[in-house]
Backbone as XML, in Angstrom:
<?xml version="1.0"?>
<chain id="A" units="angstrom">
  <residue number="1" name="UNK">
    <atom name="N" x="92.011" y="96.754" z="-71.282"/>
    <atom name="CA" x="91.772" y="97.271" z="-72.613"/>
    <atom name="C" x="91.257" y="98.705" z="-72.504"/>
  </residue>
  <residue number="2" name="UNK">
    <atom name="N" x="91.719" y="99.563" z="-73.374"/>
    <atom name="CA" x="91.361" y="100.969" z="-73.355"/>
    <atom name="C" x="90.384" y="101.272" z="-74.494"/>
  </residue>
  <residue number="3" name="UNK">
    <atom name="N" x="89.282" y="101.928" z="-74.151"/>
    <atom name="CA" x="88.278" y="102.298" z="-75.146"/>
    <atom name="C" x="88.268" y="103.809" z="-75.318"/>
  </residue>
  <residue number="4" name="UNK">
    <atom name="N" x="87.938" y="104.237" z="-76.525"/>
    <atom name="CA" x="87.782" y="105.662" z="-76.771"/>
    <atom name="C" x="86.496" y="106.105" z="-76.084"/>
  </residue>
  <residue number="5" name="UNK">
    <atom name="N" x="86.544" y="107.253" z="-75.428"/>
    <atom name="CA" x="85.364" y="107.782" z="-74.759"/>
    <atom name="C" x="84.923" y="109.060" z="-75.457"/>
  </residue>
  <residue number="6" name="UNK">
    <atom name="N" x="83.628" y="109.127" z="-75.748"/>
    <atom name="CA" x="83.025" y="110.312" z="-76.347"/>
    <atom name="C" x="81.833" y="110.665" z="-75.472"/>
  </residue>
  <residue number="7" name="UNK">
    <atom name="N" x="81.936" y="111.785" z="-74.770"/>
    <atom name="CA" x="80.875" y="112.146" z="-73.827"/>
    <atom name="C" x="80.756" y="111.063" z="-72.767"/>
  </residue>
  <residue number="8" name="UNK">
    <atom name="N" x="79.559" y="110.563" z="-72.575"/>
    <atom name="CA" x="79.307" y="109.489" z="-71.602"/>
    <atom name="C" x="79.376" y="108.107" z="-72.227"/>
  </residue>
  <residue number="9" name="UNK">
    <atom name="N" x="79.928" y="107.997" z="-73.423"/>
    <atom name="CA" x="79.880" y="106.754" z="-74.168"/>
    <atom name="C" x="81.277" y="106.189" z="-74.422"/>
  </residue>
  <residue number="10" name="UNK">
    <atom name="N" x="81.420" y="104.901" z="-74.167"/>
    <atom name="CA" x="82.646" y="104.192" z="-74.519"/>
    <atom name="C" x="82.423" y="103.508" z="-75.851"/>
  </residue>
  <residue number="11" name="UNK">
    <atom name="N" x="83.337" y="103.699" z="-76.797"/>
    <atom name="CA" x="83.243" y="103.040" z="-78.097"/>
    <atom name="C" x="83.960" y="101.702" z="-77.983"/>
  </residue>
  <residue number="12" name="UNK">
    <atom name="N" x="83.202" y="100.621" z="-77.996"/>
    <atom name="CA" x="83.737" y="99.288" z="-77.725"/>
    <atom name="C" x="84.369" y="98.649" z="-78.959"/>
  </residue>
  <residue number="13" name="UNK">
    <atom name="N" x="83.603" y="98.632" z="-80.063"/>
    <atom name="CA" x="84.138" y="98.039" z="-81.301"/>
    <atom name="C" x="83.346" y="98.540" z="-82.491"/>
  </residue>
  <residue number="14" name="UNK">
    <atom name="N" x="83.982" y="98.499" z="-83.651"/>
    <atom name="CA" x="83.325" y="98.888" z="-84.897"/>
    <atom name="C" x="82.341" y="97.785" z="-85.291"/>
  </residue>
  <residue number="15" name="UNK">
    <atom name="N" x="81.123" y="98.188" z="-85.671"/>
    <atom name="CA" x="80.128" y="97.200" z="-86.101"/>
    <atom name="C" x="79.637" y="97.462" z="-87.517"/>
  </residue>
  <residue number="16" name="UNK">
    <atom name="N" x="80.164" y="98.500" z="-88.168"/>
    <atom name="CA" x="79.773" y="98.757" z="-89.545"/>
    <atom name="C" x="80.405" y="100.014" z="-90.091"/>
  </residue>
  <residue number="17" name="UNK">
    <atom name="N" x="80.550" y="100.036" z="-91.412"/>
    <atom name="CA" x="81.097" y="101.204" z="-92.096"/>
    <atom name="C" x="80.224" y="101.511" z="-93.290"/>
  </residue>
  <residue number="18" name="UNK">
    <atom name="N" x="80.103" y="102.794" z="-93.583"/>
    <atom name="CA" x="79.334" y="103.224" z="-94.738"/>
    <atom name="C" x="79.932" y="104.469" z="-95.330"/>
  </residue>
  <residue number="19" name="UNK">
    <atom name="N" x="79.248" y="105.004" z="-96.316"/>
    <atom name="CA" x="79.742" y="106.200" z="-96.994"/>
    <atom name="C" x="79.790" y="107.393" z="-96.050"/>
  </residue>
  <residue number="20" name="UNK">
    <atom name="N" x="78.856" y="107.426" z="-95.089"/>
    <atom name="CA" x="78.768" y="108.583" z="-94.204"/>
    <atom name="C" x="79.624" y="108.455" z="-92.951"/>
  </residue>
  <residue number="21" name="UNK">
    <atom name="N" x="80.170" y="107.291" z="-92.687"/>
    <atom name="CA" x="80.989" y="107.153" z="-91.492"/>
    <atom name="C" x="81.051" y="105.730" z="-90.990"/>
  </residue>
  <residue number="22" name="UNK">
    <atom name="N" x="81.401" y="105.610" z="-89.720"/>
    <atom name="CA" x="81.573" y="104.298" z="-89.099"/>
    <atom name="C" x="80.653" y="104.205" z="-87.883"/>
  </residue>
  <residue number="23" name="UNK">
    <atom name="N" x="80.106" y="103.004" z="-87.663"/>
    <atom name="CA" x="79.215" y="102.784" z="-86.529"/>
    <atom name="C" x="79.912" y="101.877" z="-85.528"/>
  </residue>
  <residue number="24" name="UNK">
    <atom name="N" x="79.834" y="102.279" z="-84.262"/>
    <atom name="CA" x="80.470" y="101.537" z="-83.176"/>
    <atom name="C" x="79.423" y="101.026" z="-82.197"/>
  </residue>
  <residue number="25" name="UNK">
    <atom name="N" x="79.715" y="99.885" z="-81.613"/>
    <atom name="CA" x="78.958" y="99.439" z="-80.459"/>
    <atom name="C" x="79.471" y="100.277" z="-79.306"/>
  </residue>
  <residue number="26" name="UNK">
    <atom name="N" x="78.566" y="100.918" z="-78.592"/>
    <atom name="CA" x="78.968" y="101.782" z="-77.497"/>
    <atom name="C" x="78.306" y="101.381" z="-76.198"/>
  </residue>
  <residue number="27" name="UNK">
    <atom name="N" x="78.865" y="101.870" z="-75.130"/>
    <atom name="CA" x="78.309" y="101.644" z="-73.803"/>
    <atom name="C" x="78.008" y="103.002" z="-73.185"/>
  </residue>
  <residue number="28" name="UNK">
    <atom name="N" x="76.745" y="103.216" z="-72.832"/>
    <atom name="CA" x="76.356" y="104.422" z="-72.117"/>
    <atom name="C" x="76.764" y="104.209" z="-70.666"/>
  </residue>
  <residue number="29" name="UNK">
    <atom name="N" x="77.741" y="104.952" z="-70.192"/>
    <atom name="CA" x="78.289" y="104.727" z="-68.858"/>
    <atom name="C" x="77.370" y="105.227" z="-67.749"/>
  </residue>
  <residue number="30" name="UNK">
    <atom name="N" x="76.342" y="106.003" z="-68.091"/>
    <atom name="CA" x="75.426" y="106.510" z="-67.066"/>
    <atom name="C" x="74.295" y="105.531" z="-66.769"/>
  </residue>
  <residue number="31" name="UNK">
    <atom name="N" x="73.869" y="104.724" z="-67.742"/>
    <atom name="CA" x="72.682" y="103.896" z="-67.542"/>
    <atom name="C" x="72.965" y="102.571" z="-66.857"/>
  </residue>
  <residue number="32" name="UNK">
    <atom name="N" x="73.847" y="101.728" z="-67.089"/>
    <atom name="CA" x="74.605" y="101.467" z="-68.323"/>
    <atom name="C" x="73.759" y="100.647" z="-69.308"/>
  </residue>
  <residue number="33" name="UNK">
    <atom name="N" x="73.918" y="100.947" z="-70.571"/>
    <atom name="CA" x="73.219" y="100.207" z="-71.617"/>
    <atom name="C" x="74.018" y="100.303" z="-72.911"/>
  </residue>
  <residue number="34" name="UNK">
    <atom name="N" x="73.758" y="99.358" z="-73.803"/>
    <atom name="CA" x="74.434" y="99.358" z="-75.094"/>
    <atom name="C" x="73.730" y="100.320" z="-76.044"/>
  </residue>
  <residue number="35" name="UNK">
    <atom name="N" x="74.531" y="101.001" z="-76.849"/>
    <atom name="CA" x="74.028" y="101.935" z="-77.855"/>
    <atom name="C" x="74.840" y="101.745" z="-79.130"/>
  </residue>
  <residue number="36" name="UNK">
    <atom name="N" x="74.346" y="102.295" z="-80.211"/>
    <atom name="CA" x="75.118" y="102.382" z="-81.444"/>
    <atom name="C" x="75.583" y="103.829" z="-81.563"/>
  </residue>
  <residue number="37" name="UNK">
    <atom name="N" x="76.843" y="104.027" z="-81.910"/>
    <atom name="CA" x="77.383" y="105.378" z="-82.044"/>
    <atom name="C" x="77.927" y="105.526" z="-83.460"/>
  </residue>
  <residue number="38" name="UNK">
    <atom name="N" x="77.304" y="106.412" z="-84.218"/>
    <atom name="CA" x="77.728" y="106.659" z="-85.598"/>
    <atom name="C" x="78.677" y="107.844" z="-85.617"/>
  </residue>
  <residue number="39" name="UNK">
    <atom name="N" x="79.905" y="107.606" z="-86.072"/>
    <atom name="CA" x="80.915" y="108.660" z="-86.170"/>
    <atom name="C" x="80.931" y="109.184" z="-87.605"/>
  </residue>
  <residue number="40" name="UNK">
    <atom name="N" x="80.742" y="110.486" z="-87.728"/>
    <atom name="CA" x="80.728" y="111.134" z="-89.037"/>
    <atom name="C" x="81.806" y="112.204" z="-89.033"/>
  </residue>
  <residue number="41" name="UNK">
    <atom name="N" x="82.700" y="112.121" z="-89.982"/>
    <atom name="CA" x="83.786" y="113.081" z="-90.080"/>
    <atom name="C" x="83.238" y="114.489" z="-90.276"/>
  </residue>
  <residue number="42" name="UNK">
    <atom name="N" x="83.719" y="115.421" z="-89.459"/>
    <atom name="CA" x="83.299" y="116.817" z="-89.589"/>
    <atom name="C" x="83.675" y="117.359" z="-90.968"/>
  </residue>
  <residue number="43" name="UNK">
    <atom name="N" x="84.771" y="116.858" z="-91.522"/>
    <atom name="CA" x="85.211" y="117.302" z="-92.846"/>
    <atom name="C" x="84.198" y="116.925" z="-93.931"/>
  </residue>
  <residue number="44" name="UNK">
    <atom name="N" x="83.443" y="115.836" z="-93.711"/>
    <atom name="CA" x="82.481" y="115.382" z="-94.722"/>
    <atom name="C" x="81.233" y="116.252" z="-94.760"/>
  </residue>
  <residue number="45" name="UNK">
    <atom name="N" x="81.041" y="117.119" z="-93.764"/>
    <atom name="CA" x="79.877" y="118.007" z="-93.758"/>
    <atom name="C" x="80.303" y="119.475" z="-93.677"/>
  </residue>
  <residue number="46" name="UNK">
    <atom name="N" x="81.418" y="119.787" z="-94.296"/>
    <atom name="CA" x="81.923" y="121.159" z="-94.273"/>
    <atom name="C" x="81.193" y="122.079" z="-95.239"/>
  </residue>
  <residue number="47" name="UNK">
    <atom name="N" x="80.869" y="121.581" z="-96.428"/>
    <atom name="CA" x="80.232" y="122.473" z="-97.397"/>
    <atom name="C" x="78.775" y="122.737" z="-96.988"/>
  </residue>
  <residue number="48" name="UNK">
    <atom name="N" x="78.230" y="123.808" z="-97.470"/>
    <atom name="CA" x="76.910" y="124.288" z="-97.038"/>
    <atom name="C" x="75.819" y="123.253" z="-97.295"/>
  </residue>
  <residue number="49" name="UNK">
    <atom name="N" x="75.803" y="122.665" z="-98.463"/>
    <atom name="CA" x="74.756" y="121.690" z="-98.807"/>
    <atom name="C" x="74.823" y="120.471" z="-97.881"/>
  </residue>
  <residue number="50" name="UNK">
    <atom name="N" x="76.009" y="119.932" z="-97.665"/>
    <atom name="CA" x="76.165" y="118.778" z="-96.774"/>
    <atom name="C" x="75.750" y="119.120" z="-95.351"/>
  </residue>
  <residue number="51" name="UNK">
    <atom name="N" x="76.110" y="120.310" z="-94.908"/>
    <atom name="CA" x="75.759" y="120.745" z="-93.553"/>
    <atom name="C" x="74.245" y="120.868" z="-93.405"/>
  </residue>
  <residue number="52" name="UNK">
    <atom name="N" x="73.572" y="121.399" z="-94.443"/>
    <atom name="CA" x="72.112" y="121.521" z="-94.413"/>
    <atom name="C" x="71.454" y="120.137" z="-94.346"/>
  </residue>
  <residue number="53" name="UNK">
    <atom name="N" x="71.943" y="119.226" z="-95.154"/>
    <atom name="CA" x="71.392" y="117.862" z="-95.163"/>
    <atom name="C" x="71.606" y="117.193" z="-93.810"/>
  </residue>
  <residue number="54" name="UNK">
    <atom name="N" x="72.795" y="117.377" z="-93.244"/>
    <atom name="CA" x="73.108" y="116.787" z="-91.944"/>
    <atom name="C" x="72.173" y="117.349" z="-90.870"/>
  </residue>
  <residue number="55" name="UNK">
    <atom name="N" x="72.008" y="118.664" z="-90.829"/>
    <atom name="CA" x="71.135" y="119.296" z="-89.831"/>
    <atom name="C" x="69.684" y="118.862" z="-90.008"/>
  </residue>
  <residue number="56" name="UNK">
    <atom name="N" x="69.261" y="118.736" z="-91.259"/>
    <atom name="CA" x="67.893" y="118.288" z="-91.531"/>
    <atom name="C" x="67.701" y="116.842" z="-91.062"/>
  </residue>
  <residue number="57" name="UNK">
    <atom name="N" x="68.696" y="116.003" z="-91.282"/>
    <atom name="CA" x="68.629" y="114.607" z="-90.830"/>
    <atom name="C" x="68.515" y="114.528" z="-89.312"/>
  </residue>
  <residue number="58" name="UNK">
    <atom name="N" x="69.288" y="115.347" z="-88.604"/>
    <atom name="CA" x="69.234" y="115.386" z="-87.143"/>
    <atom name="C" x="67.847" y="115.840" z="-86.682"/>
  </residue>
  <residue number="59" name="UNK">
    <atom name="N" x="67.328" y="116.871" z="-87.336"/>
    <atom name="CA" x="65.996" y="117.376" z="-86.989"/>
    <atom name="C" x="64.937" y="116.282" z="-87.170"/>
  </residue>
  <residue number="60" name="UNK">
    <atom name="N" x="65.012" y="115.569" z="-88.279"/>
    <atom name="CA" x="64.050" y="114.492" z="-88.544"/>
    <atom name="C" x="64.185" y="113.399" z="-87.490"/>
  </residue>
  <residue number="61" name="UNK">
    <atom name="N" x="65.415" y="112.967" z="-87.217"/>
    <atom name="CA" x="65.628" y="111.920" z="-86.218"/>
    <atom name="C" x="65.114" y="112.346" z="-84.845"/>
  </residue>
  <residue number="62" name="UNK">
    <atom name="N" x="65.315" y="113.607" z="-84.480"/>
    <atom name="CA" x="64.839" y="114.112" z="-83.190"/>
    <atom name="C" x="63.319" y="114.143" z="-83.100"/>
  </residue>
  <residue number="63" name="UNK">
    <atom name="N" x="62.650" y="114.252" z="-84.243"/>
    <atom name="CA" x="61.187" y="114.368" z="-84.231"/>
    <atom name="C" x="60.488" y="113.007" z="-84.234"/>
  </residue>
  <residue number="64" name="UNK">
    <atom name="N" x="61.240" y="111.927" z="-84.388"/>
    <atom name="CA" x="60.636" y="110.602" z="-84.479"/>
    <atom name="C" x="60.816" y="109.817" z="-83.187"/>
  </residue>
  <residue number="65" name="UNK">
    <atom name="N" x="59.770" y="109.121" z="-82.789"/>
    <atom name="CA" x="59.841" y="108.227" z="-81.645"/>
    <atom name="C" x="58.847" y="107.096" z="-81.890"/>
  </residue>
  <residue number="66" name="UNK">
    <atom name="N" x="59.373" y="105.955" z="-82.312"/>
    <atom name="CA" x="58.514" y="104.830" z="-82.693"/>
    <atom name="C" x="59.250" y="103.527" z="-82.453"/>
  </residue>
  <residue number="67" name="UNK">
    <atom name="N" x="58.520" y="102.505" z="-82.052"/>
    <atom name="CA" x="59.137" y="101.225" z="-81.711"/>
    <atom name="C" x="59.831" y="100.553" z="-82.899"/>
  </residue>
  <residue number="68" name="UNK">
    <atom name="N" x="59.452" y="100.871" z="-84.115"/>
    <atom name="CA" x="60.054" y="100.237" z="-85.288"/>
    <atom name="C" x="61.041" y="101.140" z="-86.022"/>
  </residue>
  <residue number="69" name="UNK">
    <atom name="N" x="61.448" y="102.216" z="-85.362"/>
    <atom name="CA" x="62.417" y="103.137" z="-85.953"/>
    <atom name="C" x="63.543" y="103.350" z="-84.940"/>
  </residue>
  <residue number="70" name="UNK">
    <atom name="N" x="64.775" y="103.245" z="-85.423"/>
    <atom name="CA" x="65.924" y="103.497" z="-84.549"/>
    <atom name="C" x="65.856" y="104.938" z="-84.063"/>
  </residue>
  <residue number="71" name="UNK">
    <atom name="N" x="65.917" y="105.114" z="-82.745"/>
    <atom name="CA" x="65.797" y="106.442" z="-82.157"/>
    <atom name="C" x="67.163" y="107.089" z="-81.930"/>
  </residue>
  <residue number="72" name="UNK">
    <atom name="N" x="67.199" y="108.384" z="-82.150"/>
    <atom name="CA" x="68.380" y="109.173" z="-81.825"/>
    <atom name="C" x="68.328" y="109.485" z="-80.337"/>
  </residue>
  <residue number="73" name="UNK">
    <atom name="N" x="69.333" y="109.018" z="-79.606"/>
    <atom name="CA" x="69.390" y="109.196" z="-78.159"/>
    <atom name="C" x="70.115" y="110.486" z="-77.801"/>
  </residue>
  <residue number="74" name="UNK">
    <atom name="N" x="71.167" y="110.775" z="-78.546"/>
    <atom name="CA" x="71.952" y="111.965" z="-78.253"/>
    <atom name="C" x="72.967" y="112.231" z="-79.330"/>
  </residue>
  <residue number="75" name="UNK">
    <atom name="N" x="73.736" y="113.274" z="-79.141"/>
    <atom name="CA" x="74.785" y="113.637" z="-80.102"/>
    <atom name="C" x="75.950" y="114.257" z="-79.359"/>
  </residue>
  <residue number="76" name="UNK">
    <atom name="N" x="77.109" y="114.049" z="-79.904"/>
    <atom name="CA" x="78.345" y="114.614" z="-79.351"/>
    <atom name="C" x="79.143" y="115.174" z="-80.519"/>
  </residue>
  <residue number="77" name="UNK">
    <atom name="N" x="79.948" y="116.176" z="-80.238"/>
    <atom name="CA" x="80.820" y="116.763" z="-81.267"/>
    <atom name="C" x="82.214" y="116.888" z="-80.701"/>
  </residue>
  <residue number="78" name="UNK">
    <atom name="N" x="83.180" y="116.482" z="-81.491"/>
    <atom name="CA" x="84.577" y="116.712" z="-81.164"/>
    <atom name="C" x="85.154" y="117.569" z="-82.282"/>
  </residue>
  <residue number="79" name="UNK">
    <atom name="N" x="86.426" y="117.872" z="-82.180"/>
    <atom name="CA" x="87.076" y="118.685" z="-83.209"/>
    <atom name="C" x="86.955" y="118.039" z="-84.593"/>
  </residue>
  <residue number="80" name="UNK">
    <atom name="N" x="87.083" y="116.709" z="-84.657"/>
    <atom name="CA" x="87.136" y="116.029" z="-85.947"/>
    <atom name="C" x="85.876" y="115.280" z="-86.355"/>
  </residue>
  <residue number="81" name="UNK">
    <atom name="N" x="84.970" y="115.035" z="-85.400"/>
    <atom name="CA" x="83.818" y="114.185" z="-85.706"/>
    <atom name="C" x="82.532" y="114.655" z="-85.044"/>
  </residue>
  <residue number="82" name="UNK">
    <atom name="N" x="81.421" y="114.263" z="-85.686"/>
    <atom name="CA" x="80.106" y="114.310" z="-85.068"/>
    <atom name="C" x="79.797" y="112.873" z="-84.671"/>
  </residue>
  <residue number="83" name="UNK">
    <atom name="N" x="79.185" y="112.694" z="-83.528"/>
    <atom name="CA" x="78.802" y="111.355" z="-83.067"/>
    <atom name="C" x="77.307" y="111.351" z="-82.803"/>
  </residue>
  <residue number="84" name="UNK">
    <atom name="N" x="76.603" y="110.463" z="-83.487"/>
    <atom name="CA" x="75.170" y="110.295" z="-83.268"/>
    <atom name="C" x="74.982" y="109.039" z="-82.439"/>
  </residue>
  <residue number="85" name="UNK">
    <atom name="N" x="74.336" y="109.173" z="-81.295"/>
    <atom name="CA" x="74.102" y="108.042" z="-80.404"/>
    <atom name="C" x="72.687" y="107.544" z="-80.677"/>
  </residue>
  <residue number="86" name="UNK">
    <atom name="N" x="72.598" y="106.286" z="-81.064"/>
    <atom name="CA" x="71.337" y="105.697" z="-81.506"/>
    <atom name="C" x="71.003" y="104.441" z="-80.713"/>
  </residue>
  <residue number="87" name="UNK">
    <atom name="N" x="69.728" y="104.032" z="-80.776"/>
    <atom name="CA" x="69.354" y="102.738" z="-80.221"/>
    <atom name="C" x="70.245" y="101.668" z="-80.846"/>
  </residue>
  <residue number="88" name="UNK">
    <atom name="N" x="70.617" y="100.682" z="-80.052"/>
    <atom name="CA" x="71.388" y="99.558" z="-80.576"/>
    <atom name="C" x="70.422" y="98.435" z="-80.901"/>
  </residue>
  <residue number="89" name="UNK">
    <atom name="N" x="70.365" y="98.060" z="-82.155"/>
    <atom name="CA" x="69.492" y="96.970" z="-82.609"/>
    <atom name="C" x="70.342" y="95.713" z="-82.726"/>
  </residue>
  <residue number="90" name="UNK">
    <atom name="N" x="70.389" y="94.951" z="-81.661"/>
    <atom name="CA" x="71.175" y="93.720" z="-81.649"/>
    <atom name="C" x="70.627" y="92.759" z="-82.691"/>
  </residue>
  <residue number="91" name="UNK">
    <atom name="N" x="71.478" y="92.235" z="-83.499"/>
    <atom name="CA" x="71.043" y="91.282" z="-84.510"/>
    <atom name="C" x="71.204" y="91.788" z="-85.930"/>
  </residue>
  <residue number="92" name="UNK">
    <atom name="N" x="71.491" y="93.056" z="-86.083"/>
    <atom name="CA" x="71.769" y="93.574" z="-87.409"/>
    <atom name="C" x="70.526" y="93.951" z="-88.189"/>
  </residue>
  <residue number="93" name="UNK">
    <atom name="N" x="70.703" y="94.042" z="-89.496"/>
    <atom name="CA" x="69.612" y="94.480" z="-90.355"/>
    <atom name="C" x="68.836" y="93.283" z="-90.911"/>
  </residue>
  <residue number="94" name="UNK">
    <atom name="N" x="67.770" y="93.578" z="-91.642"/>
    <atom name="CA" x="66.894" y="92.528" z="-92.173"/>
    <atom name="C" x="67.655" y="91.621" z="-93.132"/>
  </residue>
  <residue number="95" name="UNK">
    <atom name="N" x="68.497" y="92.200" z="-93.966"/>
    <atom name="CA" x="69.241" y="91.378" z="-94.925"/>
    <atom name="C" x="70.097" y="90.337" z="-94.203"/>
  </residue>
  <residue number="96" name="UNK">
    <atom name="N" x="70.836" y="90.771" z="-93.192"/>
    <atom name="CA" x="71.675" y="89.817" z="-92.450"/>
    <atom name="C" x="70.835" y="88.763" z="-91.737"/>
  </residue>
  <residue number="97" name="UNK">
    <atom name="N" x="69.662" y="89.163" z="-91.246"/>
    <atom name="CA" x="68.747" y="88.209" z="-90.617"/>
    <atom name="C" x="68.340" y="87.125" z="-91.624"/>
  </residue>
  <residue number="98" name="UNK">
    <atom name="N" x="68.010" y="87.547" z="-92.837"/>
    <atom name="CA" x="67.618" y="86.589" z="-93.887"/>
    <atom name="C" x="68.766" y="85.636" z="-94.222"/>
  </residue>
  <residue number="99" name="UNK">
    <atom name="N" x="69.968" y="86.181" z="-94.361"/>
    <atom name="CA" x="71.144" y="85.366" z="-94.684"/>
    <atom name="C" x="71.416" y="84.356" z="-93.574"/>
  </residue>
  <residue number="100" name="UNK">
    <atom name="N" x="71.390" y="84.830" z="-92.323"/>
    <atom name="CA" x="71.660" y="83.931" z="-91.189"/>
    <atom name="C" x="70.589" y="82.849" z="-91.066"/>
  </residue>
  <residue number="101" name="UNK">
    <atom name="N" x="69.338" y="83.204" z="-91.311"/>
    <atom name="CA" x="68.264" y="82.213" z="-91.230"/>
    <atom name="C" x="68.480" y="81.118" z="-92.276"/>
  </residue>
  <residue number="102" name="UNK">
    <atom name="N" x="68.812" y="81.545" z="-93.502"/>
    <atom name="CA" x="69.027" y="80.569" z="-94.579"/>
    <atom name="C" x="70.197" y="79.646" z="-94.248"/>
  </residue>
  <residue number="103" name="UNK">
    <atom name="N" x="71.274" y="80.202" z="-93.708"/>
    <atom name="CA" x="72.434" y="79.382" z="-93.340"/>
    <atom name="C" x="72.068" y="78.374" z="-92.253"/>
  </residue>
  <residue number="104" name="UNK">
    <atom name="N" x="71.346" y="78.838" z="-91.248"/>
    <atom name="CA" x="71.014" y="77.987" z="-90.102"/>
    <atom name="C" x="69.993" y="76.908" z="-90.455"/>
  </residue>
  <residue number="105" name="UNK">
    <atom name="N" x="68.984" y="77.258" z="-91.261"/>
    <atom name="CA" x="67.879" y="76.338" z="-91.532"/>
    <atom name="C" x="67.895" y="75.758" z="-92.945"/>
  </residue>
  <residue number="106" name="UNK">
    <atom name="N" x="68.816" y="76.220" z="-93.779"/>
    <atom name="CA" x="68.905" y="75.774" z="-95.167"/>
    <atom name="C" x="67.544" y="75.878" z="-95.867"/>
  </residue>
  <residue number="107" name="UNK">
    <atom name="N" x="66.868" y="76.981" z="-95.594"/>
    <atom name="CA" x="65.547" y="77.221" z="-96.171"/>
    <atom name="C" x="65.273" y="78.726" z="-96.163"/>
  </residue>
  <residue number="108" name="UNK">
    <atom name="N" x="64.373" y="79.152" z="-97.037"/>
    <atom name="CA" x="64.012" y="80.576" z="-96.997"/>
    <atom name="C" x="63.208" y="80.889" z="-95.739"/>
  </residue>
  <residue number="109" name="UNK">
    <atom name="N" x="63.114" y="82.152" z="-95.434"/>
    <atom name="CA" x="62.361" y="82.607" z="-94.278"/>
    <atom name="C" x="60.889" y="82.235" z="-94.454"/>
  </residue>
  <residue number="110" name="UNK">
    <atom name="N" x="60.275" y="81.635" z="-93.430"/>
    <atom name="CA" x="58.846" y="81.262" z="-93.542"/>
    <atom name="C" x="57.956" y="82.496" z="-93.742"/>
  </residue>
  <residue number="111" name="UNK">
    <atom name="N" x="56.847" y="82.300" z="-94.403"/>
    <atom name="CA" x="55.924" y="83.387" z="-94.715"/>
    <atom name="C" x="55.480" y="84.137" z="-93.461"/>
  </residue>
  <residue number="112" name="UNK">
    <atom name="N" x="55.279" y="83.421" z="-92.342"/>
    <atom name="CA" x="54.837" y="84.076" z="-91.105"/>
    <atom name="C" x="55.883" y="85.095" z="-90.626"/>
  </residue>
  <residue number="113" name="UNK">
    <atom name="N" x="57.173" y="84.759" z="-90.756"/>
    <atom name="CA" x="58.243" y="85.681" z="-90.364"/>
    <atom name="C" x="58.255" y="86.897" z="-91.293"/>
  </residue>
  <residue number="114" name="UNK">
    <atom name="N" x="58.101" y="86.635" z="-92.580"/>
    <atom name="CA" x="58.096" y="87.718" z="-93.569"/>
    <atom name="C" x="56.934" y="88.660" z="-93.294"/>
  </residue>
  <residue number="115" name="UNK">
    <atom name="N" x="55.769" y="88.103" z="-92.980"/>
    <atom name="CA" x="54.602" y="88.937" z="-92.689"/>
    <atom name="C" x="54.872" y="89.862" z="-91.505"/>
  </residue>
  <residue number="116" name="UNK">
    <atom name="N" x="55.482" y="89.342" z="-90.442"/>
    <atom name="CA" x="55.786" y="90.157" z="-89.262"/>
    <atom name="C" x="56.740" y="91.295" z="-89.615"/>
  </residue>
  <residue number="117" name="UNK">
    <atom name="N" x="57.760" y="90.981" z="-90.407"/>
    <atom name="CA" x="58.740" y="91.994" z="-90.799"/>
    <atom name="C" x="58.081" y="93.080" z="-91.652"/>
  </residue>
  <residue number="118" name="UNK">
    <atom name="N" x="57.269" y="92.673" z="-92.622"/>
    <atom name="CA" x="56.600" y="93.633" z="-93.505"/>
    <atom name="C" x="55.646" y="94.520" z="-92.704"/>
  </residue>
  <residue number="119" name="UNK">
    <atom name="N" x="54.938" y="93.945" z="-91.749"/>
    <atom name="CA" x="54.030" y="94.735" z="-90.903"/>
    <atom name="C" x="54.813" y="95.770" z="-90.098"/>
  </residue>
  <residue number="120" name="UNK">
    <atom name="N" x="55.960" y="95.370" z="-89.552"/>
    <atom name="CA" x="56.779" y="96.311" z="-88.781"/>
    <atom name="C" x="57.289" y="97.446" z="-89.659"/>
  </residue>
  <residue number="121" name="UNK">
    <atom name="N" x="57.746" y="97.116" z="-90.858"/>
    <atom name="CA" x="58.232" y="98.140" z="-91.788"/>
    <atom name="C" x="57.097" y="99.080" z="-92.177"/>
  </residue>
  <residue number="122" name="UNK">
    <atom name="N" x="55.945" y="98.510" z="-92.520"/>
    <atom name="CA" x="54.789" y="99.327" z="-92.914"/>
    <atom name="C" x="54.334" y="100.224" z="-91.766"/>
  </residue>
  <residue number="123" name="UNK">
    <atom name="N" x="54.359" y="99.706" z="-90.546"/>
    <atom name="CA" x="53.974" y="100.485" z="-89.379"/>
    <atom name="C" x="54.914" y="101.682" z="-89.190"/>
  </residue>
  <residue number="124" name="UNK">
    <atom name="N" x="56.204" y="101.447" z="-89.324"/>
    <atom name="CA" x="57.181" y="102.528" z="-89.221"/>
    <atom name="C" x="57.020" y="103.549" z="-90.334"/>
  </residue>
  <residue number="125" name="UNK">
    <atom name="N" x="56.801" y="103.079" z="-91.552"/>
    <atom name="CA" x="56.610" y="103.996" z="-92.684"/>
    <atom name="C" x="55.342" y="104.825" z="-92.523"/>
  </residue>
  <residue number="126" name="UNK">
    <atom name="N" x="54.267" y="104.192" z="-92.051"/>
    <atom name="CA" x="53.016" y="104.925" z="-91.831"/>
    <atom name="C" x="53.237" y="106.048" z="-90.807"/>
  </residue>
  <residue number="127" name="UNK">
    <atom name="N" x="53.956" y="105.732" z="-89.737"/>
    <atom name="CA" x="54.264" y="106.729" z="-88.719"/>
    <atom name="C" x="55.060" y="107.892" z="-89.320"/>
  </residue>
  <residue number="128" name="UNK">
    <atom name="N" x="56.088" y="107.576" z="-90.114"/>
    <atom name="CA" x="56.902" y="108.643" z="-90.715"/>
    <atom name="C" x="56.070" y="109.501" z="-91.671"/>
  </residue>
  <residue number="129" name="UNK">
    <atom name="N" x="55.191" y="108.875" z="-92.445"/>
    <atom name="CA" x="54.348" y="109.655" z="-93.356"/>
    <atom name="C" x="53.426" y="110.597" z="-92.593"/>
  </residue>
  <residue number="130" name="UNK">
    <atom name="N" x="52.906" y="110.137" z="-91.452"/>
    <atom name="CA" x="52.052" y="110.993" z="-90.632"/>
    <atom name="C" x="52.849" y="112.184" z="-90.075"/>
  </residue>
  <residue number="131" name="UNK">
    <atom name="N" x="54.149" y="111.996" z="-89.885"/>
    <atom name="CA" x="55.026" y="113.058" z="-89.381"/>
    <atom name="C" x="55.612" y="113.901" z="-90.523"/>
  </residue>
  <residue number="132" name="UNK">
    <atom name="N" x="55.229" y="113.571" z="-91.737"/>
    <atom name="CA" x="55.748" y="114.250" z="-92.939"/>
    <atom name="C" x="57.232" y="114.056" z="-93.096"/>
  </residue>
</chain>
């Protein structure tokens, strides 16, 4: 099987799509470790305002380093795309976790689990507020 390679990263499969682009499960060929690679069309950030927002987002991501925040590991640029290499959070987002728990246990998430999640979110938000 042939994978697309961007820098030191192999794009294994698509794991999500959004308004800003597509996210792939990637393999860092130097470590080796799994990463998330967000592909953003260069055409989508051509105008000045979009480019400013994109650069500001990169700056913010580069300034953050916290256990409860997805970290920006690196970036790559090709003719057609920007690629943001991020921590890979196996298991998806909180919403999918809640849905899967309900399906598996036929019950809502226990209060103890909710408390842990809320504490992690609050901890990450507190860190970001301290960083402005």
